[in-house]
TIDOGU-747148 format. One record per residue (C-alpha): residue number from 1; residue in three letters; x negated, y negated, z. Coordinates in Angstrom, 3 decimals. Each point is the difference from the previous one (the first is absolute). Layout:
[nuro NUM; "ALA"; [X; Y; Z]]
...
END
This chain:
[nuro 1; "UNK"; [42.160; 11.637; 24.555]]
[nuro 2; "UNK"; [-2.956; 0.760; -2.433]]
[nuro 3; "UNK"; [1.454; -2.358; -2.517]]
[nuro 4; "UNK"; [0.177; -2.807; 2.705]]
[nuro 5; "UNK"; [-3.555; 0.649; 0.912]]
[nuro 6; "UNK"; [-1.342; -0.081; -3.434]]
[nuro 7; "UNK"; [1.776; -3.211; -0.716]]
[nuro 8; "UNK"; [-1.576; -1.544; 3.098]]
[nuro 9; "UNK"; [-3.317; 1.221; -1.192]]
[nuro 10; "UNK"; [0.322; -1.631; -3.414]]
[nuro 11; "UNK"; [1.078; -3.261; 1.751]]
[nuro 12; "UNK"; [-3.108; 0.126; 2.142]]
[nuro 13; "UNK"; [-2.275; 0.426; -2.932]]
[nuro 14; "UNK"; [1.541; -2.795; -1.955]]
[nuro 15; "UNK"; [-0.209; -2.365; 2.874]]
[nuro 16; "UNK"; [-3.643; 0.897; 0.512]]
[nuro 17; "UNK"; [-0.794; -0.784; -3.764]]
[nuro 18; "UNK"; [1.747; -3.329; 0.337]]
[nuro 19; "UNK"; [-2.065; -0.845; 3.134]]
[nuro 20; "UNK"; [-3.230; 1.025; -1.810]]
[nuro 21; "UNK"; [0.903; -2.279; -2.992]]
[nuro 22; "UNK"; [0.775; -2.935; 2.282]]
[nuro 23; "UNK"; [-3.248; 0.545; 1.957]]
[nuro 24; "UNK"; [-2.024; 0.049; -3.270]]
[nuro 25; "UNK"; [1.694; -3.129; -1.272]]
[nuro 26; "UNK"; [-0.576; -1.770; 3.269]]
[nuro 27; "UNK"; [-3.642; 0.974; 0.008]]
[nuro 28; "UNK"; [-0.375; -1.222; -3.684]]
[nuro 29; "UNK"; [1.553; -3.358; 0.944]]
[nuro 30; "UNK"; [-2.226; -0.378; 3.008]]
[nuro 31; "UNK"; [-3.102; 0.709; -2.132]]
[nuro 32; "UNK"; [1.070; -2.484; -2.535]]
[nuro 33; "UNK"; [0.608; -2.548; 2.697]]
[nuro 34; "UNK"; [-3.442; 0.527; 1.498]]
[nuro 35; "UNK"; [-1.529; -0.249; -3.556]]
[nuro 36; "UNK"; [1.666; -3.301; -0.757]]
[nuro 37; "UNK"; [-0.966; -1.434; 3.338]]
[nuro 38; "UNK"; [-3.535; 1.181; -0.492]]
[nuro 39; "UNK"; [-0.264; -1.457; -3.569]]
[nuro 40; "UNK"; [1.525; -3.412; 1.056]]
[nuro 41; "UNK"; [-2.211; -0.223; 3.053]]
[nuro 42; "UNK"; [-3.019; 0.897; -2.006]]
[nuro 43; "UNK"; [0.828; -2.571; -2.607]]
[nuro 44; "UNK"; [0.315; -2.740; 2.698]]
[nuro 45; "UNK"; [-3.440; 0.727; 1.315]]
[nuro 46; "UNK"; [-1.950; 0.964; -3.089]]
[nuro 47; "UNK"; [1.681; -1.993; -2.678]]
[nuro 48; "UNK"; [2.473; -2.906; -0.532]]
[nuro 49; "UNK"; [2.976; -0.605; -2.256]]
[nuro 50; "UNK"; [-1.855; -2.765; -1.806]]
[nuro 51; "UNK"; [-3.296; 1.804; -0.646]]
[nuro 52; "UNK"; [-0.457; 2.574; -2.735]]
[nuro 53; "UNK"; [-0.006; 3.625; 1.118]]
[nuro 54; "UNK"; [-3.554; 0.863; -0.587]]
[nuro 55; "UNK"; [-2.910; 0.545; 2.307]]
[nuro 56; "UNK"; [-2.489; -1.305; -2.350]]
[nuro 57; "UNK"; [0.923; -3.508; -0.908]]
[nuro 58; "UNK"; [-1.850; 0.222; -3.359]]
[nuro 59; "UNK"; [2.400; 2.828; -1.167]]
[nuro 60; "UNK"; [3.036; -1.133; -1.897]]
[nuro 61; "UNK"; [3.379; 1.422; 0.607]]
[nuro 62; "UNK"; [1.241; 1.957; -3.097]]
[nuro 63; "UNK"; [3.708; -0.559; -0.484]]
[nuro 64; "UNK"; [1.896; 2.188; -2.569]]
[nuro 65; "UNK"; [3.024; -1.887; -1.092]]
[nuro 66; "UNK"; [2.996; 0.642; -2.298]]
[nuro 67; "UNK"; [3.483; -1.669; -0.201]]
[nuro 68; "UNK"; [3.083; 2.197; -0.514]]
[nuro 69; "UNK"; [2.587; -2.032; -1.950]]
[nuro 70; "UNK"; [3.397; 1.179; 1.036]]
[nuro 71; "UNK"; [2.286; -2.468; -1.717]]
[nuro 72; "UNK"; [0.080; -3.239; -1.979]]
[nuro 73; "UNK"; [2.363; -2.232; 1.801]]
[nuro 74; "UNK"; [0.108; -3.036; -2.109]]
[nuro 75; "UNK"; [-1.788; -1.714; -2.836]]
[nuro 76; "UNK"; [0.520; -3.750; 0.355]]
[nuro 77; "UNK"; [-0.699; -1.486; -3.385]]
[nuro 78; "UNK"; [0.742; -3.573; 0.971]]
[nuro 79; "UNK"; [-2.526; -0.071; 2.888]]
[nuro 80; "UNK"; [-2.285; 2.748; -1.467]]
[nuro 81; "UNK"; [0.339; 2.158; 3.203]]
[nuro 82; "UNK"; [-0.198; 3.844; -0.017]]
[nuro 83; "UNK"; [1.624; 1.587; 2.957]]
[nuro 84; "UNK"; [-0.830; 3.717; 0.894]]
[nuro 85; "UNK"; [0.512; 2.459; 2.858]]
[nuro 86; "UNK"; [-3.430; 1.618; 0.574]]
[nuro 87; "UNK"; [-1.580; 2.501; 2.313]]
[nuro 88; "UNK"; [-3.732; -0.756; 0.400]]
[nuro 89; "UNK"; [-2.290; 2.915; 0.760]]
[nuro 90; "UNK"; [-3.200; -0.732; 2.004]]
[nuro 91; "UNK"; [-2.524; 2.625; 0.969]]
[nuro 92; "UNK"; [-3.238; -0.703; 1.865]]
[nuro 93; "UNK"; [-2.264; 1.480; 2.630]]
[nuro 94; "UNK"; [-0.175; -1.433; 3.549]]
[nuro 95; "UNK"; [-3.114; 1.291; 1.843]]
[nuro 96; "UNK"; [1.616; -0.756; 3.370]]
[nuro 97; "UNK"; [3.002; 2.212; -0.579]]
[nuro 98; "UNK"; [-1.621; 3.356; 0.007]]
[nuro 99; "UNK"; [0.612; 2.998; 2.383]]
[nuro 100; "UNK"; [-0.448; 3.773; 0.443]]
[nuro 101; "UNK"; [3.303; 1.703; -0.653]]
[nuro 102; "UNK"; [-0.993; 2.895; 2.232]]
[nuro 103; "UNK"; [0.008; -2.435; 2.990]]
[nuro 104; "UNK"; [3.545; -0.911; -0.637]]
[nuro 105; "UNK"; [1.773; 3.298; -0.735]]
[nuro 106; "UNK"; [-0.834; 0.068; -3.806]]
[nuro 107; "UNK"; [1.467; -3.509; -0.581]]
[nuro 108; "UNK"; [-1.479; -1.213; -3.386]]
[nuro 109; "UNK"; [2.078; -3.140; -0.481]]
[nuro 110; "UNK"; [1.878; -2.530; 1.846]]
[nuro 111; "UNK"; [1.780; -3.443; -0.393]]
[nuro 112; "UNK"; [-1.239; -3.356; 1.326]]
[nuro 113; "UNK"; [1.572; -3.455; -0.095]]
[nuro 114; "UNK"; [-1.556; -2.176; -2.711]]
[nuro 115; "UNK"; [-0.451; -3.052; 2.253]]
[nuro 116; "UNK"; [-2.204; 1.958; 2.440]]
[nuro 117; "UNK"; [-2.783; 0.957; -2.646]]
[nuro 118; "UNK"; [-1.779; -1.621; -2.963]]
[nuro 119; "UNK"; [1.959; -0.004; -3.281]]
[nuro 120; "UNK"; [-1.369; -1.328; -3.406]]
[nuro 121; "UNK"; [1.152; -3.486; -0.928]]
[nuro 122; "UNK"; [1.014; 0.948; -3.547]]
[nuro 123; "UNK"; [2.425; -2.459; -1.535]]
[nuro 124; "UNK"; [1.634; -0.664; -3.371]]
[nuro 125; "UNK"; [-1.909; -3.095; -1.313]]
[nuro 126; "UNK"; [2.796; -1.054; -2.334]]
[nuro 127; "UNK"; [2.634; 0.626; 2.659]]
[nuro 128; "UNK"; [2.699; -2.556; 0.972]]
[nuro 129; "UNK"; [0.697; 1.611; 3.372]]
[nuro 130; "UNK"; [-1.392; -0.894; 3.333]]
[nuro 131; "UNK"; [-1.379; 3.494; 0.379]]
[nuro 132; "UNK"; [0.982; 3.361; 1.741]]
[nuro 133; "UNK"; [2.708; -0.297; 2.564]]
[nuro 134; "UNK"; [-0.568; 2.742; 2.560]]
[nuro 135; "UNK"; [2.618; 0.576; 2.612]]
[nuro 136; "UNK"; [-0.390; 2.322; 3.006]]
[nuro 137; "UNK"; [1.782; 3.336; -0.800]]
[nuro 138; "UNK"; [-0.379; -0.548; -3.694]]
[nuro 139; "UNK"; [-2.133; 2.500; -2.151]]
[nuro 140; "UNK"; [-2.320; -3.018; -0.909]]
[nuro 141; "UNK"; [-0.842; -0.080; 3.636]]
[nuro 142; "UNK"; [-1.454; 3.423; 0.331]]
[nuro 143; "UNK"; [-3.265; 1.659; -1.435]]
[nuro 144; "UNK"; [-0.697; 3.678; -0.488]]
[nuro 145; "UNK"; [-3.482; 0.844; 1.344]]
[nuro 146; "UNK"; [-1.916; 3.266; -0.607]]
[nuro 147; "UNK"; [-2.568; 1.530; 2.367]]
[nuro 148; "UNK"; [-2.861; -0.827; -2.347]]
[nuro 149; "UNK"; [0.771; -3.768; 0.071]]
[nuro 150; "UNK"; [1.939; -0.109; -3.155]]
[nuro 151; "UNK"; [2.834; -2.478; 0.213]]
[nuro 152; "UNK"; [3.155; -0.154; -2.198]]
[nuro 153; "UNK"; [2.229; -3.038; -0.235]]
[nuro 154; "UNK"; [2.991; -0.297; -2.174]]
[nuro 155; "UNK"; [1.663; -3.400; 0.580]]
[nuro 156; "UNK"; [3.162; -0.912; -1.972]]
[nuro 157; "UNK"; [0.620; -3.432; -1.196]]
[nuro 158; "UNK"; [2.255; -1.913; -2.498]]
[nuro 159; "UNK"; [-2.622; -1.869; -1.996]]
[nuro 160; "UNK"; [0.769; -3.039; -2.041]]
[nuro 161; "UNK"; [-2.878; -0.529; -2.415]]
[nuro 162; "UNK"; [-0.666; -2.747; -2.566]]
[nuro 163; "UNK"; [0.075; 1.168; -3.523]]
[nuro 164; "UNK"; [-0.733; -2.064; -3.282]]
[nuro 165; "UNK"; [2.984; 0.753; -2.149]]
[nuro 166; "UNK"; [-0.016; -0.629; -3.748]]
[nuro 167; "UNK"; [3.608; 0.207; -1.227]]
[nuro 168; "UNK"; [-0.478; -0.968; -3.677]]
[nuro 169; "UNK"; [1.371; 3.283; -1.100]]
[nuro 170; "UNK"; [2.933; 0.081; 2.459]]
[nuro 171; "UNK"; [1.902; 2.360; 0.258]]
[nuro 172; "UNK"; [-2.468; 2.347; -1.748]]
[nuro 173; "UNK"; [-2.943; -1.149; 2.111]]
[nuro 174; "UNK"; [-2.702; 1.819; 1.919]]
[nuro 175; "UNK"; [-1.529; -1.378; 3.106]]
[nuro 176; "UNK"; [-3.415; 0.749; 1.696]]
[nuro 177; "UNK"; [-0.063; -0.538; 3.769]]
[nuro 178; "UNK"; [-3.196; 0.440; 1.922]]
[nuro 179; "UNK"; [-0.002; 0.932; 3.718]]
[nuro 180; "UNK"; [-3.412; -1.164; 1.381]]
[nuro 181; "UNK"; [-0.962; 1.464; 3.364]]
[nuro 182; "UNK"; [-3.048; -0.679; 2.088]]
[nuro 183; "UNK"; [-1.358; -0.882; 3.434]]
[nuro 184; "UNK"; [0.722; -3.606; 1.069]]
[nuro 185; "UNK"; [-3.011; -0.201; 2.272]]
[nuro 186; "UNK"; [-2.458; 2.812; -0.453]]
[nuro 187; "UNK"; [-2.620; -0.005; -2.756]]
[nuro 188; "UNK"; [-1.364; 3.185; -1.674]]
[nuro 189; "UNK"; [-2.648; 0.211; 2.636]]
[nuro 190; "UNK"; [2.692; 0.412; 2.605]]
[nuro 191; "UNK"; [2.784; 1.706; -1.771]]
[nuro 192; "UNK"; [-0.033; 1.929; -3.356]]
[nuro 193; "UNK"; [3.284; 0.868; -1.782]]
[nuro 194; "UNK"; [0.447; 3.188; -1.985]]
[nuro 195; "UNK"; [2.677; 1.096; -2.462]]
[nuro 196; "UNK"; [1.881; 3.154; 1.004]]
[nuro 197; "UNK"; [1.208; 0.421; -3.634]]
[nuro 198; "UNK"; [-0.344; -1.854; -3.261]]
[nuro 199; "UNK"; [3.565; -1.201; 0.374]]
[nuro 200; "UNK"; [2.516; -1.029; 2.586]]
[nuro 201; "UNK"; [2.280; 2.801; 1.282]]
[nuro 202; "UNK"; [3.360; 0.220; -1.866]]
[nuro 203; "UNK"; [1.103; 3.517; 1.120]]
[nuro 204; "UNK"; [2.855; -1.408; 2.145]]
[nuro 205; "UNK"; [0.818; -3.000; -2.193]]
[nuro 206; "UNK"; [3.719; -0.707; -0.380]]
[nuro 207; "UNK"; [0.799; -1.027; -3.639]]
[nuro 208; "UNK"; [1.027; -3.587; -0.532]]
[nuro 209; "UNK"; [3.037; -0.941; -1.936]]
[nuro 210; "UNK"; [-1.618; -2.780; -1.941]]
[nuro 211; "UNK"; [-3.719; 0.847; -0.126]]
[nuro 212; "UNK"; [-1.966; 3.171; -1.128]]
[nuro 213; "UNK"; [-3.603; 0.580; 1.089]]
[nuro 214; "UNK"; [-2.010; 1.000; -3.047]]
[nuro 215; "UNK"; [-3.505; -0.685; 1.318]]
[nuro 216; "UNK"; [-1.824; 0.549; 3.261]]
[nuro 217; "UNK"; [-3.785; -0.507; 0.458]]
[nuro 218; "UNK"; [-2.222; -0.658; 2.920]]
[nuro 219; "UNK"; [-3.461; -1.636; -0.104]]
[nuro 220; "UNK"; [-2.573; -0.980; 2.578]]
[nuro 221; "UNK"; [-1.907; -3.306; -0.155]]
[nuro 222; "UNK"; [-2.635; -1.686; 2.109]]
[nuro 223; "UNK"; [0.359; -3.830; -0.061]]
[nuro 224; "UNK"; [-2.096; -2.879; 1.313]]
[nuro 225; "UNK"; [2.117; -3.013; 0.954]]
[nuro 226; "UNK"; [-1.180; -3.645; 0.032]]
[nuro 227; "UNK"; [0.856; -0.244; 3.583]]
[nuro 228; "UNK"; [-2.098; 2.896; 1.278]]
[nuro 229; "UNK"; [-3.551; 1.349; -0.508]]
[nuro 230; "UNK"; [0.949; 3.682; 0.310]]
[nuro 231; "UNK"; [1.780; 2.316; -2.484]]
[nuro 232; "UNK"; [3.545; 1.245; 0.613]]
[nuro 233; "UNK"; [1.604; 3.152; -1.296]]
[nuro 234; "UNK"; [3.576; -0.096; -1.504]]
[nuro 235; "UNK"; [2.203; 2.635; -1.522]]
[nuro 236; "UNK"; [2.190; -1.037; -2.893]]
[nuro 237; "UNK"; [3.191; 1.876; -0.888]]
[nuro 238; "UNK"; [1.451; -0.980; -3.274]]
[nuro 239; "UNK"; [3.552; 0.865; -0.874]]
[nuro 240; "UNK"; [1.372; -0.362; -3.475]]
[nuro 241; "UNK"; [3.647; -0.456; 0.006]]
[nuro 242; "UNK"; [2.392; 0.224; -2.930]]
[nuro 243; "UNK"; [3.448; -1.593; 0.233]]
[nuro 244; "UNK"; [3.077; 2.167; -0.719]]
[nuro 245; "UNK"; [1.889; -2.415; -2.498]]
[nuro 246; "UNK"; [3.231; 1.827; -0.324]]
[nuro 247; "UNK"; [1.986; -2.194; 2.336]]
[nuro 248; "UNK"; [-1.512; -3.338; -1.115]]
[nuro 249; "UNK"; [0.153; 1.028; -3.732]]
[nuro 250; "UNK"; [3.682; 0.496; 0.220]]
[nuro 251; "UNK"; [0.554; -2.945; 2.405]]
[nuro 252; "UNK"; [-2.143; -2.718; -1.589]]
[nuro 253; "UNK"; [-1.063; 1.027; -3.505]]
[nuro 254; "UNK"; [3.175; 1.666; -1.392]]
[nuro 255; "UNK"; [2.236; -3.005; 0.715]]
[nuro 256; "UNK"; [-2.506; -2.385; -1.500]]
[nuro 257; "UNK"; [-0.161; 2.142; -3.231]]
[nuro 258; "UNK"; [3.795; 0.264; -0.234]]
[nuro 259; "UNK"; [0.283; -3.826; 0.622]]
[nuro 260; "UNK"; [-2.489; -0.563; -2.793]]
[nuro 261; "UNK"; [2.220; 2.044; -2.323]]
[nuro 262; "UNK"; [2.877; -2.079; 1.133]]
[nuro 263; "UNK"; [-1.602; -3.056; -1.360]]
[nuro 264; "UNK"; [0.425; 1.474; -3.461]]
[nuro 265; "UNK"; [3.738; -0.079; 0.564]]
[nuro 266; "UNK"; [-0.168; -3.686; -0.016]]
[nuro 267; "UNK"; [-0.936; -0.157; -3.665]]
[nuro 268; "UNK"; [2.817; 2.444; -0.911]]
[nuro 269; "UNK"; [2.807; -2.011; 1.618]]
[nuro 270; "UNK"; [1.662; -2.319; -2.535]]
[nuro 271; "UNK"; [-1.028; -3.660; 0.396]]
[nuro 272; "UNK"; [3.554; -1.035; 0.564]]
[nuro 273; "UNK"; [0.252; 2.013; 3.285]]
[nuro 274; "UNK"; [-0.382; -2.367; 2.910]]
[nuro 275; "UNK"; [-1.324; 2.741; 2.473]]
[nuro 276; "UNK"; [-3.095; 0.419; -2.153]]
[nuro 277; "UNK"; [-1.922; -2.577; 1.832]]
[nuro 278; "UNK"; [1.314; 1.133; 3.382]]
[nuro 279; "UNK"; [-1.378; 3.419; -0.662]]
[nuro 280; "UNK"; [-3.458; -1.386; -0.638]]
[nuro 281; "UNK"; [0.160; -1.992; 3.278]]
[nuro 282; "UNK"; [1.066; 3.141; 1.938]]
[nuro 283; "UNK"; [-2.864; 1.972; -1.345]]
[nuro 284; "UNK"; [-2.432; -2.813; 0.921]]
[nuro 285; "UNK"; [1.301; 0.155; 3.608]]
[nuro 286; "UNK"; [-0.223; 3.760; 0.092]]
[nuro 287; "UNK"; [-3.765; -0.016; -0.966]]
[nuro 288; "UNK"; [-0.648; -2.676; 2.587]]
[nuro 289; "UNK"; [1.564; 2.191; 2.659]]
[nuro 290; "UNK"; [-2.262; 3.023; -1.052]]
[nuro 291; "UNK"; [-3.005; -2.218; 0.039]]
[nuro 292; "UNK"; [0.806; -1.003; 3.579]]
[nuro 293; "UNK"; [0.203; 3.658; 0.910]]
[nuro 294; "UNK"; [-3.370; 0.740; -1.465]]
[nuro 295; "UNK"; [-1.657; -2.703; 2.040]]
[nuro 296; "UNK"; [0.959; 2.047; 3.077]]
[nuro 297; "UNK"; [-1.842; 3.064; -1.159]]
[nuro 298; "UNK"; [-3.311; -1.321; -1.448]]
[nuro 299; "UNK"; [-2.840; -2.139; 1.510]]
[nuro 300; "UNK"; [0.350; -3.737; -0.894]]
[nuro 301; "UNK"; [-3.500; -0.072; -1.596]]
[nuro 302; "UNK"; [0.422; 3.014; -2.222]]
[nuro 303; "UNK"; [0.276; -0.154; -3.732]]
[nuro 304; "UNK"; [3.010; 2.197; -0.403]]
[nuro 305; "UNK"; [0.852; 1.014; -3.486]]
[nuro 306; "UNK"; [3.610; 0.598; 1.012]]
[nuro 307; "UNK"; [0.314; -3.624; 1.180]]
[nuro 308; "UNK"; [-1.424; -1.004; -3.427]]
[nuro 309; "UNK"; [2.517; 2.197; -1.656]]
[nuro 310; "UNK"; [2.761; -1.866; 2.051]]
[nuro 311; "UNK"; [-1.333; -3.386; -0.816]]
[nuro 312; "UNK"; [-0.239; 0.786; -3.685]]
[nuro 313; "UNK"; [3.605; 1.198; -0.004]]
[nuro 314; "UNK"; [1.109; -3.135; 1.942]]
[nuro 315; "UNK"; [-1.653; -2.085; -2.672]]
[nuro 316; "UNK"; [1.787; 2.076; -2.740]]
[nuro 317; "UNK"; [3.395; -0.461; 1.622]]
[nuro 318; "UNK"; [-0.566; -3.710; 0.438]]
[nuro 319; "UNK"; [-0.992; -0.233; -3.721]]
[nuro 320; "UNK"; [3.024; 2.170; -0.915]]
[nuro 321; "UNK"; [2.283; -2.437; 1.870]]
[nuro 322; "UNK"; [-1.597; -3.056; -1.752]]
[nuro 323; "UNK"; [0.356; 1.728; -3.430]]
[nuro 324; "UNK"; [3.461; 1.034; 0.757]]
[nuro 325; "UNK"; [1.050; -3.577; 0.663]]
[nuro 326; "UNK"; [-1.487; -0.998; -3.354]]
[nuro 327; "UNK"; [1.789; 2.842; -1.880]]
[nuro 328; "UNK"; [3.315; -0.905; 1.571]]
[nuro 329; "UNK"; [-0.491; -3.627; -0.845]]
[nuro 330; "UNK"; [-0.831; 0.877; -3.722]]
[nuro 331; "UNK"; [3.046; 2.300; -0.273]]
[nuro 332; "UNK"; [2.290; -2.914; 0.677]]
[nuro 333; "UNK"; [-1.420; -2.350; -2.543]]
[nuro 334; "UNK"; [2.329; -0.999; -2.888]]
[nuro 335; "UNK"; [-2.174; -2.274; -2.028]]
[nuro 336; "UNK"; [-1.292; 1.088; -3.368]]
[nuro 337; "UNK"; [-3.022; 2.218; 0.026]]
[nuro 338; "UNK"; [-3.129; -1.457; -1.776]]
[nuro 339; "UNK"; [-0.868; 1.747; -3.198]]
[nuro 340; "UNK"; [-3.366; 1.045; 1.254]]
[nuro 341; "UNK"; [1.500; 1.592; 3.161]]
[nuro 342; "UNK"; [2.700; 1.627; -2.184]]
[nuro 343; "UNK"; [-2.740; 1.551; -2.112]]
[nuro 344; "UNK"; [-1.670; 1.431; 3.092]]
[nuro 345; "UNK"; [3.328; 1.349; 1.218]]
[nuro 346; "UNK"; [0.450; 1.896; -3.275]]
[nuro 347; "UNK"; [-3.448; 1.619; 0.456]]
[nuro 348; "UNK"; [0.681; 0.760; 3.597]]
[nuro 349; "UNK"; [3.463; 1.429; -0.986]]
[nuro 350; "UNK"; [-1.705; 2.508; -2.243]]
[nuro 351; "UNK"; [-2.835; 0.842; 2.401]]
[nuro 352; "UNK"; [2.253; 0.465; 3.129]]
[nuro 353; "UNK"; [2.836; 1.663; -1.827]]
[nuro 354; "UNK"; [2.420; -2.849; 0.633]]
[nuro 355; "UNK"; [2.940; -0.812; -2.290]]
[nuro 356; "UNK"; [-0.674; -2.476; -2.891]]
[nuro 357; "UNK"; [0.988; -3.686; 0.701]]
[nuro 358; "UNK"; [3.086; -1.056; -1.904]]
[nuro 359; "UNK"; [-0.744; -2.715; -2.607]]
[nuro 360; "UNK"; [1.367; -3.455; 0.681]]
[nuro 361; "UNK"; [2.386; -0.535; -2.943]]
[nuro 362; "UNK"; [3.271; -1.151; 1.358]]
[nuro 363; "UNK"; [-0.297; -3.465; 1.568]]
[nuro 364; "UNK"; [2.974; 0.752; 2.201]]
[nuro 365; "UNK"; [-1.677; 2.965; 1.474]]
[nuro 366; "UNK"; [-3.378; -1.530; 0.366]]
[nuro 367; "UNK"; [0.080; -0.547; 3.821]]
[nuro 368; "UNK"; [0.994; 3.644; 0.413]]
[nuro 369; "UNK"; [-2.628; 1.214; -2.347]]
[nuro 370; "UNK"; [-2.661; -2.161; 1.733]]
[nuro 371; "UNK"; [1.178; 1.338; 3.445]]
[nuro 372; "UNK"; [-0.328; 3.515; -1.357]]
[nuro 373; "UNK"; [-3.455; -0.644; -1.232]]
[nuro 374; "UNK"; [-1.115; -1.390; 3.399]]
[nuro 375; "UNK"; [1.460; 2.959; 1.732]]
[nuro 376; "UNK"; [-1.744; 2.284; -2.380]]
[nuro 377; "UNK"; [-3.206; -1.824; 0.666]]
[nuro 378; "UNK"; [0.475; 0.292; 3.773]]
[nuro 379; "UNK"; [0.493; 3.651; -0.488]]
[nuro 380; "UNK"; [-3.178; 0.303; -1.974]]
[nuro 381; "UNK"; [-1.909; -1.887; 2.792]]
[nuro 382; "UNK"; [1.476; 2.566; 2.536]]
[nuro 383; "UNK"; [-1.275; 2.920; -2.083]]
[nuro 384; "UNK"; [-3.498; -1.645; -0.237]]
[nuro 385; "UNK"; [-0.111; -0.769; 3.708]]
[nuro 386; "UNK"; [1.151; 3.623; 0.738]]
[nuro 387; "UNK"; [-2.905; 1.567; -1.989]]
[nuro 388; "UNK"; [-2.556; -2.510; 1.495]]
[nuro 389; "UNK"; [1.187; 0.885; 3.511]]
[nuro 390; "UNK"; [-0.333; 3.778; -0.809]]
[nuro 391; "UNK"; [-3.666; -0.600; -1.022]]
[nuro 392; "UNK"; [-0.634; -2.204; 2.931]]
[nuro 393; "UNK"; [1.399; 2.477; 2.469]]
[nuro 394; "UNK"; [-2.034; 2.875; -1.628]]
[nuro 395; "UNK"; [-3.265; -1.957; 0.368]]
[nuro 396; "UNK"; [0.771; -0.984; 3.597]]
[nuro 397; "UNK"; [0.854; 3.602; 0.915]]
[nuro 398; "UNK"; [-3.123; 1.367; -1.619]]
[nuro 399; "UNK"; [-2.197; -2.639; 1.815]]
[nuro 400; "UNK"; [1.642; 0.650; 3.323]]
[nuro 401; "UNK"; [0.147; 3.717; -0.164]]
[nuro 402; "UNK"; [-2.788; 1.585; -2.193]]
[nuro 403; "UNK"; [0.506; 3.387; -1.680]]
[nuro 404; "UNK"; [-0.843; 2.052; 3.037]]
[nuro 405; "UNK"; [2.062; -2.111; 2.296]]
[nuro 406; "UNK"; [2.979; -0.056; -2.453]]
[nuro 407; "UNK"; [0.031; 3.774; -0.131]]
[nuro 408; "UNK"; [-0.121; 0.282; 3.750]]
[nuro 409; "UNK"; [2.828; -2.574; 0.145]]
[nuro 410; "UNK"; [2.181; 2.012; -2.439]]
[nuro 411; "UNK"; [-0.631; 3.170; 2.147]]
[nuro 412; "UNK"; [0.873; -1.782; 3.339]]
[nuro 413; "UNK"; [3.151; -1.671; -1.568]]
END
């Protein structure tokens, strides 16, 4: 019996504790409800959503602002559009949202809907969006208000910003994108913007697979526009982005280099082979396909060195095709070679380590000897064109990828 009585006593104590906790929570909710009703009712009588939250109209509202960049979603090189996922931190003081915590059970902060009180009209000047999209129930819709009138607002937005991209060093390029924030309506007499930090917040940044952030700087400027008489504050957040070239180097540069070396094969195929010219035309088509792929990655107005590399190689392939046709035509000649040209052939044979031409002694064998001389001359031209193309390719490569870029290219490949 004693055990049963003790168990009942424990249940009674536990039930009483639960009741006390529930009563405290209900009282807390009731006080917070009364506080919210008081603040909103006071705001409707003493202030408006459209007017600044100051009792003295000559005092500016000081807004501390800082964007928190969470993720780089896209870099559209064609349209020069930079897309990001951002949390924007706003902190200001509203003189009509103050209360004594002792009157409301020690409540020092509460939450209010953003559309019921004044919020700063800070926008991204170079944005391509229509603005913040606030939906009821979304975190953008609510504000955190402290008892001293300090208001915290952290709207989230997917921002599409214009960015002047210069892709001349693509895919080893670095881009500078500036996010310019400011009030759309209020001048410095009415609203002052202040930096929270000297850079945007990157603590929760998710690394991007294509871009690496290597620079992050914030500056404040005061500008006078031609349209208006007053001055306007704006905060500029500059991001320096470096492209990760591993994928593009293997996908677009390595095939171009290999195709360039394939052009050398044209001059080593014997002139009598009919597939010699077909190989040159196939290489020409391959370079055209790569050039079309490059167009999808770079702005149409950029001076891409890689595009120049493709064009120079296309010119080389076209010239190799033209010269190959000449060499093939020469190799099939049977007429007697002029003495001057035969003398040149003797010099080229020694210089290029070719076999000596047979002397034309037997009249019956003269056509065969002449054909052999022409084939030897065609072979000499192939060797000359081969060395010229090696020099040409080296110069083009050095112009397109300077020493620093070349070493980086070798590391990435």
